[in-house]
C-alpha positions in Angstrom: 118.0 96.7 113.6 116.9 96.0 109.8 117.5 92.4 108.3 120.4 93.1 105.3 119.3 92.0 101.5 121.2 89.3 100.7 122.2 87.7 97.1 121.8 84.8 95.9 117.6 85.2 97.0 114.4 85.4 95.9 112.0 88.2 97.3 108.5 87.0 96.2 107.7 91.1 97.2 104.1 92.8 97.2 103.8 96.1 95.0 100.6 97.0 97.3 98.2 99.0 95.4 100.1 101.1 92.6 102.0 104.0 93.5 105.1 103.5 94.9 105.0 105.8 97.7 102.6 102.8 99.4 105.7 100.1 99.1 106.9 99.1 102.3 109.8 100.0 103.5 111.8 96.5 102.8 110.6 96.7 99.7 111.8 99.7 98.1 115.3 98.4 99.6 114.7 95.2 97.9 113.8 96.5 94.2 117.2 99.4 94.6 119.4 95.9 95.3 117.8 93.9 92.7 119.7 92.7 89.6 116.8 91.2 87.9 113.5 91.7 88.4 110.6 90.0 87.1 107.2 91.2 87.5 103.5 91.2 87.2 103.5 93.9 84.1 99.7 93.5 83.7 99.1 94.6 87.0 101.9 96.2 88.2 102.1 100.2 88.5 105.5 100.8 86.0 106.3 103.7 88.0 107.9 101.1 90.7 110.7 100.1 87.8 112.0 103.7 88.6 113.6 102.0 91.7 115.1 99.5 90.3 118.9 99.9 89.0 119.4 101.1 85.2 121.9 97.5 85.1 119.0 95.1 85.8 117.7 93.1 84.1 113.6 93.3 84.1 111.2 91.4 82.5 107.4 91.4 82.5 106.0 87.8 83.1 102.4 88.4 81.1 103.1 86.5 78.3 105.1 83.7 80.4 103.9 80.3 82.2 104.7 79.1 85.7 107.9 77.2 84.1 109.5 80.4 82.7 109.2 82.3 85.5 111.0 79.8 87.9 113.7 79.0 85.3 114.7 82.9 85.4 114.2 82.8 89.5 116.3 80.0 89.8 118.8 81.0 87.4 119.2 84.4 88.4 119.8 83.1 92.4 122.4 80.9 91.1 124.3 83.9 90.0 124.3 85.6 93.2 122.2 88.1 92.6 119.5 89.8 94.4 116.2 88.8 92.7 112.8 90.3 93.2 109.5 88.5 92.2 107.3 91.6 92.3 103.5 91.2 92.5 100.9 93.2 92.6 99.1 94.2 95.8 100.2 91.6 99.0 101.5 88.4 97.3 99.5 86.2 99.7 95.9 87.3 98.5 95.1 85.6 94.9 99.3 85.7 94.6 99.4 82.4 93.4 103.0 82.4 95.1 102.5 78.7 97.1 103.8 76.7 93.4 106.7 79.0 93.2 107.7 79.0 96.6 107.8 74.7 96.2 109.9 75.3 93.0 112.6 77.1 94.6 112.5 74.7 97.5 112.9 72.0 95.3 116.1 74.1 93.3 118.0 74.7 96.6 116.8 78.3 95.9 116.6 80.4 99.7 113.6 83.0 99.6 111.7 85.4 101.0 107.9 86.7 101.2 107.8 90.5 101.4 104.4 91.2 102.6 102.7 94.6 100.7 99.7 96.3 101.2 96.3 94.7 100.3 94.0 96.3 97.4 91.4 96.2 99.9 92.8 98.0 102.5 93.9 101.0 100.3 90.9 101.3 98.6 89.3 102.3 102.0 92.0 103.8 103.0 91.2 106.5 100.1 87.6 106.0 100.4 87.9 107.2 103.9 86.1 104.3 105.0 86.7 101.6 108.1 86.1 98.3 107.0 85.4 97.0 110.5 82.6 100.1 111.3 81.4 100.1 115.3 77.8 98.3 115.5 77.6 98.1 111.9 80.3 96.0 110.3 82.8 93.8 112.0 83.6 90.9 109.8 85.5 91.6 106.7 85.5 88.5 103.7 87.6 89.0 100.7 86.1 86.9 98.0 85.6 86.7 93.9 83.2 85.2 92.0 83.8 82.0 89.9 84.8 82.7 86.7 87.2 80.5 84.4 89.4 79.3 88.0 86.5 76.7 89.4 86.3 78.0 93.5 86.2 75.2 96.2 82.6 74.2 97.5 81.3 76.8 99.3 83.9 79.0 99.2 82.3 81.5 95.7 80.4 84.7 96.9 77.3 83.0 96.6 78.3 81.5 100.0 79.9 84.0 101.5 77.4 86.9 101.2 76.1 88.0 104.1 73.8 91.5 105.2 76.4 93.4 106.8 79.3 91.9 106.3 81.8 94.2 104.4 82.6 92.3 101.5 86.0 92.7 99.5 84.9 91.6 95.7 87.9 91.1 94.2 88.6 90.0 90.2 85.2 89.3 89.6 84.2 93.0 87.5 83.9 91.2 84.7 81.5 89.3 86.5 78.9 91.9 87.0 75.7 90.0 87.0 77.1 87.2 88.8 78.4 89.2 91.4 74.7 90.8 91.8 73.0 87.4 92.3 75.2 86.1 94.5 75.0 89.3 96.5 70.9 89.0 96.0 71.0 85.2 97.0 73.0 85.9 99.9 70.5 88.0 101.4 71.9 91.7 100.8 69.7 94.2 100.1 69.8 96.3 96.6 70.1 99.1 99.0 73.1 98.1 100.2 76.2 100.0 99.6 78.6 99.0 96.9 81.3 101.0 95.6 83.9 100.2 92.2 87.7 100.7 93.0 89.6 100.9 89.9 93.3 100.9 89.7 93.2 102.6 93.4 96.3 105.2 93.6 97.6 104.8 90.5 97.3 107.9 88.0 94.0 107.1 86.6 91.8 105.9 89.1 88.4 105.9 89.0 86.0 105.1 92.0 81.8 105.0 91.5 80.1 105.1 94.9 76.7 103.4 94.6 74.3 100.3 95.6 74.1 96.6 94.6 70.8 97.4 92.8 73.0 99.5 90.5 76.3 98.0 90.4 76.3 95.9 87.4 74.8 98.6 85.0 77.6 101.4 86.9 80.2 98.6 86.0 79.4 98.5 82.0 78.9 102.3 81.9 82.9 102.5 83.0 83.6 99.8 80.5 85.3 97.9 83.8 86.8 94.4 83.0 89.9 93.9 85.1 91.7 95.9 87.8 88.9 96.8 89.7 87.7 96.3 93.8 84.3 96.1 94.5 83.7 96.8 97.9 80.1 96.3 99.3 78.3 96.6 102.9 77.2 98.9 104.8 80.5 100.3 106.2 81.1 101.8 102.7 78.6 104.7 102.9 80.3 107.8 102.4 81.8 109.3 105.6 79.4 111.1 108.0 80.2 110.8 111.3 83.0 110.1 113.5 81.6 107.2 114.7 82.0 105.9 118.2 83.5 102.2 119.4 83.9 100.7 122.8 87.7 100.7 122.4 88.0 104.6 123.0 84.8 104.9 125.2 85.7 106.3 128.6 83.4 103.1 130.4 85.8 100.6 128.0 88.8 100.1 131.1 91.6 98.3 130.5 95.2 97.8 131.4 96.4 100.9 129.7 93.2 103.1 130.8 91.9 101.7 134.0 88.5 102.8 135.4 88.9 106.1 137.0 92.1 107.1 135.4 91.5 111.1 134.3 89.5 112.6 131.8 87.3 109.1 132.2 84.1 111.0 133.4 82.6 114.6 133.7 85.2 115.9 130.4 83.3 113.3 128.1 82.1 114.8 124.6 81.8 118.0 125.8 83.6 121.1 127.8 86.2 123.3 127.3 90.2 122.6 129.1 92.6 125.0 129.7 95.7 123.6 129.9 99.0 125.3 130.6 102.8 124.3 131.6 104.1 127.0 133.3 104.1 128.8 136.6 102.6 132.4 134.3 101.0 129.9 132.1 99.1 129.1 135.2 98.1 132.3 136.2 97.0 133.1 132.5 95.1 129.9 132.5 93.2 130.2 135.5 91.9 133.9 134.4 90.9 132.5 130.6 89.3 129.3 132.5 86.9 131.5 135.1 86.1 133.9 132.3 84.8 130.7 129.9 81.7 129.0 130.9 82.1 125.4 131.9 85.8 125.4 131.6 88.5 123.6 133.7 91.8 124.2 134.2 94.2 121.9 134.1 98.2 122.2 135.2 100.9 119.7 135.8 101.2 118.0 139.7 104.2 120.5 140.4 101.6 123.9 139.8 98.5 122.7 140.7 98.3 123.1 144.1 98.9 126.6 143.6 95.8 126.9 142.1 92.6 126.5 143.6 90.3 123.9 141.9 93.2 123.0 139.2 92.8 119.5 137.8 96.7 118.1 138.3 97.7 116.0 135.7 100.1 113.3 136.6 101.4 112.9 132.9 103.3 114.4 130.2 102.1 117.1 128.2 102.1 114.4 125.2 99.6 112.4 126.8 98.1 115.0 128.3 97.1 116.9 125.3 96.0 113.6 123.5 93.3 113.0 125.9 91.6 116.3 126.0 91.4 116.7 122.5 90.1 113.3 122.6 87.3 113.9 125.3 86.5 117.9 124.9 84.6 120.2 121.9 86.8 123.1 123.0 90.9 123.2 124.3 92.7 125.7 125.2 96.9 125.7 126.0 98.5 128.0 127.1 101.6 127.7 125.5 103.8 129.0 122.4 102.6 128.4 119.6 104.4 125.9 117.9 104.4 123.5 121.2 101.0 123.4 120.6 100.7 123.0 117.2 103.1 119.9 117.5 101.2 118.7 120.7 97.9 118.8 118.5 98.5 117.9 115.1 98.7 114.2 115.9 95.0 114.1 117.2 92.6 116.4 114.1 91.3 114.5 111.3 87.9 116.2 110.3 87.6 120.1 110.5 83.9 119.6 111.4 84.4 117.7 114.2 87.7 118.0 115.6 87.4 120.4 118.8 88.5 124.1 118.8 91.6 124.2 119.8 93.1 128.1 120.8 96.9 128.6 122.2 98.0 131.5 124.3 101.3 132.8 124.7 102.2 132.4 128.3 102.3 136.2 129.1 98.7 136.5 128.0 98.7 139.2 125.1 98.1 137.0 121.7 95.3 134.6 121.4 95.3 132.5 118.4 92.4 129.9 117.0 94.8 126.9 115.2 91.8 124.5 114.6 87.9 124.6 114.7 88.0 128.2 113.6 84.6 127.7 112.2 82.9 124.6 112.5 83.6 123.8 116.2 83.4 127.8 117.4 87.1 128.3 117.2 87.3 131.7 116.7 84.4 132.8 118.4 86.2 131.1 121.9 89.4 133.1 120.9 87.4 136.5 120.6 85.7 135.6 123.9 89.1 134.7 125.5 91.0 138.2 124.1 88.4 140.0 125.4 88.6 138.0 129.1 92.3 138.9 129.3 92.6 142.5 127.3 94.3 140.3 124.6 94.5 140.2 120.9 92.7 137.7 119.0 94.8 136.7 115.9 92.1 135.5 113.5 93.5 134.0 110.5 91.3 132.3 108.4 90.7 133.9 104.9 86.5 133.8 105.0 86.3 136.5 108.5 88.0 138.8 106.2 84.4 138.7 104.0 81.3 139.9 104.6 79.7 136.7 104.1 79.8 133.4 106.4 82.4 130.4 105.9 79.7 127.4 104.1 80.5 124.9 107.2 79.4 127.7 109.5 76.0 127.5 108.2 75.8 123.7 108.0 76.7 123.8 112.1 74.0 127.1 112.4 71.4 124.8 110.7 72.4 121.6 112.0 73.0 120.3 108.2 75.4 117.7 107.9 78.2 117.7 105.0 79.0 114.6 102.7 82.1 115.0 102.3 84.0 117.6 104.5 87.3 117.8 102.6 85.7 119.4 99.4 84.6 122.4 101.8 88.2 123.7 101.0 87.9 124.2 97.2 84.4 125.9 97.4 85.8 128.3 100.0 88.5 129.2 97.5 86.2 129.4 94.3 84.4 131.9 96.7 87.1 134.0 98.0 89.1 134.2 94.3 85.6 135.7 93.0 85.1 132.6 90.9 82.0 131.3 89.6 80.2 128.9 92.0 77.2 127.2 91.4 74.0 126.5 93.6 71.3 124.3 93.6 68.6 123.8 96.4 65.9 121.2 96.8 65.0 122.0 100.6 65.9 123.6 103.5 65.8 127.3 104.2 67.1 129.5 101.8 70.9 129.3 101.5 71.2 133.4 100.5 69.7 133.9 103.6 72.9 133.4 105.6 74.7 135.8 104.8 75.5 139.0 101.8 77.2 136.3 99.1 79.5 137.7 96.0 78.3 138.1 92.7 80.2 134.6 91.7 77.9 132.7 93.8 75.0 131.7 90.7 71.5 130.2 91.9 70.4 127.3 89.3 66.8 125.8 89.1 68.0 121.9 89.0 71.3 119.6 88.6 70.7 119.9 84.5 71.1 123.2 84.3 74.1 123.2 87.1 76.6 120.4 84.8 75.8 122.6 82.0 76.8 125.9 83.3 80.3 124.6 84.6 81.3 125.8 87.2 84.2 126.2 89.1 82.5 124.4 91.8 79.1 123.9 93.6 77.1 123.9 96.6 74.3 121.4 96.2 71.6 121.1 99.4 69.4 118.2 98.7 68.0 115.3 101.2 68.1 112.8 97.5 71.0 110.4 97.1 73.5 111.9 94.8 76.3 111.3 93.1 78.2 114.5 92.8 80.4 115.9 90.5 83.7 117.2 90.9 84.3 120.2 92.8 80.3 119.9 94.4 80.0 120.4 98.0 76.6 118.4 99.1 75.1 119.8 102.3 72.5 117.5 103.9 69.6 119.5 105.8 68.0 117.0 108.6 64.1 116.5 106.7 63.3 113.2 107.6 62.3 111.0 110.9 62.4 107.2 110.5 59.5 105.7 112.3 60.7 102.1 113.5 59.4 99.0 115.3 61.4 95.7 115.7 61.2 92.5 117.6 63.0 92.2 120.6 66.1 90.9 120.4 66.7 91.9 116.1 70.3 91.4 114.9 72.3 94.6 114.2 72.3 93.6 110.1 68.3 92.7 109.9 67.9 95.8 111.5 70.6 98.1 108.8 69.0 95.9 105.8 65.6 97.2 106.1 66.1 100.8 107.9 68.5 101.3 104.2 66.4 99.7 102.1 63.5 101.6 103.3 65.7 105.2 102.6 66.2 103.6 99.0 62.6 104.0 98.3 61.7 106.7 99.6 65.0 108.2 98.2 66.5 109.9 101.0 69.8 110.1 101.8 70.5 108.7 105.2 72.5 112.3 106.3 69.7 113.6 105.8 67.6 111.5 108.8 67.1 113.8 112.0 66.0 110.9 113.7 64.0 108.0 114.7 60.6 107.4 116.5 59.8 104.2 118.1 57.9 102.8 121.2 59.1 104.3 124.5 60.0 101.2 125.7 61.5 99.9 122.2 64.8 102.8 123.3 66.7 99.9 125.1 66.8 97.8 122.0 70.3 96.7 121.8 70.3 97.1 117.9 68.5 100.0 117.4 70.4 102.0 120.2 73.8 101.1 118.4 72.5 101.9 115.0 71.1 105.3 116.0 75.0 106.0 117.8 76.8 105.0 114.7 74.7 107.5 112.7 74.4 110.0 114.4 70.8 110.0 114.9 68.2 111.4 118.1 66.6 108.4 119.0 63.0 109.4 120.4 60.4 107.3 122.4 56.4 107.8 122.7 54.3 105.9 124.5 52.3 104.0 123.3 48.6 106.0 124.3 50.3 109.2 122.5 51.1 106.8 119.5 47.4 105.9 119.4 46.5 109.3 118.9 47.8 109.9 115.6 45.9 109.2 112.5 47.9 107.1 110.1 47.2 105.3 107.0 47.9 101.5 107.4 46.3 100.6 111.2 46.8 97.4 112.9 44.0 96.0 115.2 47.0 93.2 115.8 49.6 95.5 116.9 47.1 97.3 118.9 46.5 94.5 121.1 50.3 93.7 121.5 51.3 96.9 122.2 48.6 99.3 122.9 48.2 102.0 119.9 47.8 100.6 116.2 50.6 101.8 114.7 54.3 101.8 116.0 56.7 103.1 112.8 54.0 105.1 110.4 52.8 107.3 113.8 56.4 107.9 114.9 57.6 109.0 111.6 54.7 111.3 111.6 55.6 112.9 115.1 59.1 113.7 113.8 57.9 117.1 113.7 55.4 120.0 112.8 52.8 119.1 109.6 55.2 115.9 109.0 54.1 113.8 106.3 54.5 110.6 104.7 56.7 109.8 102.2 56.7 106.0 103.0 54.4 104.4 104.1 55.3 101.4 106.7 57.2 98.4 105.2 58.2 95.0 106.7 61.0 93.6 106.4 61.4 89.8 108.7 61.3 91.6 111.8 61.6 94.7 111.4 59.4 97.4 110.5 59.9 101.2 109.3 57.8 103.8 107.8 59.6 106.9 106.7 58.2 111.2 107.3 59.5 113.7 105.9 59.1 118.1 107.4 57.0 120.2 104.8 
């Protein structure tokens, strides 16, 4: 039961980042009941006032000091009113509420703090970034630089900045030079991702992606001096791959998922699961599973005994489907389409990485791809199942009515990465509508070879010409770092191979900083890295394994004798004496692909050596 909102009480509440829809339910209830609202008018989105009763007294505090503010709160509470003292974000983070609460206590006025969504969490959500990325960043620091308000000793940004940590820097946009200097003093490389997030969730929200090296210049260029959050650390790289954590690994057992539970082995990250709920559906499912290579039939325990080879599922459909979606590359559900949609929808997040999901009716007459139609082969799977059952495949994706393939299909077939998958829809819609779509390609197999494209797709020689043409949407194929304009879809061919040498026991943060610095110096995007090469025995180095797993890079180990045969520009007699080859990083980078050349000769950073090779 919810707690009542009581008159005579001051509610110190967090307004969240801005958008009224991000208010907590309790904060909304307080505002709707308030007779007096005292709010930080220079920081709080005025849209929140639409929730306040029309007869309420509303006062902004931007021109007030502490004593008049508290006097207002006390007087209204003593009249028996519901009083809302509204702060931006969460009032417990840089809200200066302790002094207000102390004075309310002294006046004998009851109060309650209502939390709000803090701006770092709101910004991370808007960016699609995780503050704590497995194997990369497991510490979050909320801090600021010292400005007009002094900082306690050892607590400013200069003292807290560390490589690898997710730094959420508030109240510091006006101190760009100080921020950059503090980060560098803390060992944070200039190549480290740094995002400027201004007025997140407001109608005029602005976001700028870049690095520590260009942070000050971007703040100046954008004219930002307040109401902006700076997010710094490797966690704030644009999302490219769904990272695997230990928490949800099949090897990580706990009280709610004991070792040996269904789905813990054999099915993880691959295979096709066929799941039916009824006896009629079981018969259809058995036929479908028999026709599909690598498929396994899953049935409720009450049905499994009657079907040879079926896996008995003791739990309910909701839990079973959740597990199958998480552990298989494709899931075939023999049930009504509506039921299938309701069961799988909560577990789908990214069209490029969600499994293919196909529904078949109990009678085996219709086969409908529901998810992963292009990038995960859902349409092909539906056609294959339909052919085996003598059924009709109901393919509804618009691009299947055209002669040209879906952009995500082209990317998947060629092994290219899609930088921001959410941009796919805009490009596909423009192609379907026949509107102008620009194309700039700097590497990879020619795009036009993938199909007969509509006349609206027009190639431009470079990004300058593309911007001048201003098409509705654009496809940009490149391996170099790029800030994409609105409507641009950036595709990343895997052109680069990193050669890495490191000392035993190297820390994750040191390895990540060295790799990112090498890529930045070479002018390459991490999304265009195909693999990491190293000495074979270094493949067991924990930090190196975690890095490659987190970023979806193949880890290749080469024997010392093989590396020693590669001619490199900077061989080392010391390295040869230690490991049996005069080069590890440069040789491994050159072994990445036939005809590879060095884009970046080896660079030694602490206990890590990195070279960068690219395919011609």
